[in-house]
Phi, psi and omega in degrees: 000134181256123186269180182294340182254002187265131174259149177287157182287169191301318183297315181294322180293316175301316179298312177300319173305312181293323179296313180297315177297315181296328180290318182296319180295318176299317176297319177299314183299313181293312182298319179281313180284340180274353183084011182281339182229132180292145180298332181285343177264314178224105183295156174291157174306325179291324179291321177294319178291323174294322178290328175298315182296323176296319182290323177296319183284309188257337183083189177236123188050046172081000182243139180298151182303317183297332179289323179294321182289318182291327181295315174300310184295322175299313180297322181291313186295324180298309179295323182289318178300315177298326180287326180287319178295324176272320187285326180296305174305315182293319178297317178298321178300312182297320178289335187263340184245123182288329181288311177299322181303310177301323185280323192256332183303314177301324180291315179291331175293330179289316186283330189302315183283353179291119180297140182303322183298331178293335178280345185302319175301315181291324176296320175296316182301316188265328185239003174090200183245019185280186178298326182300314177300322179295317179290326183296322178303310180294318181299313182301308184294314183294324179302317181299321178290319173299313180302308182303320182275336177288318175293320178298323180295316178298315182296334183274358183292124183300136180293335173303323181288317179301311183298321182299313181299320181288322179297329180280358176085022178288140173288172180294329176292311176302321179296318183292314184290322189255349180234301191290312182295316177295324180293327184274346189306318182295326174291320178302316182294323169302315171309313180302315185288327177290313181297331174293312181297318180295317181301314183291327177292328185283350186304322182293315181295320183294325182279000166292341184277076173051039181281146177244356180205146180132161184292324179293320173297323180297314185296314186291316179294313184295322178295321176301320179264014175055043174262075192299316176310316183291329177304307185295323180295314173301316178299314182294325177295317173306311179297318181291321181292320180297320180295317179295321177298313177300322177292314175301320176295319178295324175296317182295321185293324179290329178281321183286315180254055185288347178273356186287135178085001181262000000 
């Protein structure tokens, strides 16, 4: 019997994953080739495959397909890395200091629900339509999630651990390095994974700012000219890259937090 906290073994997990994906592909094949869904709404797998081949050979709007993908990935990673550099230390500080917490938490709580797309007109007004504005949209939103999880990690550290460290004569720096930071690491990692997902999802919004290359630009341009297969292909590429990023982070989490759950 499998309980709520019990995971299936690797072989079963892979089998179930392949079955779910295979079922979706089969349903797509039947729905489009059987005439249940119009081609102008959902193209057939054959049409998508032909368009992928064409995009690989000729690119989109005169630019190679890999350039669109790499442009979006570069903007995402730049905004994400900046968010981690700023957000993790600030989040730890917010969690450790009641004064900083009181000063900054209301501001962060106010900003967090604001959709990133709502900030775009102001960002264009103050910073123009260059690459900095696109990265800034990602940076602002990702930073808020990193701060939230890092501060929650510090607040979740059991006081018994802190008192034990103090009783052992640890200095403030040693207490932070050997007690607070390791105990906060799972929350910080959750913040990194959440910020990565949010950052990658925001690439479409960021590329609304007069982009001429990128997957978000490709989606908007293809939709404007009713090139529906290209819209689906760009969405699929975003999903595949997002899956790859999540897989890499999950692997890193198991390596870095190898003691978790033991």
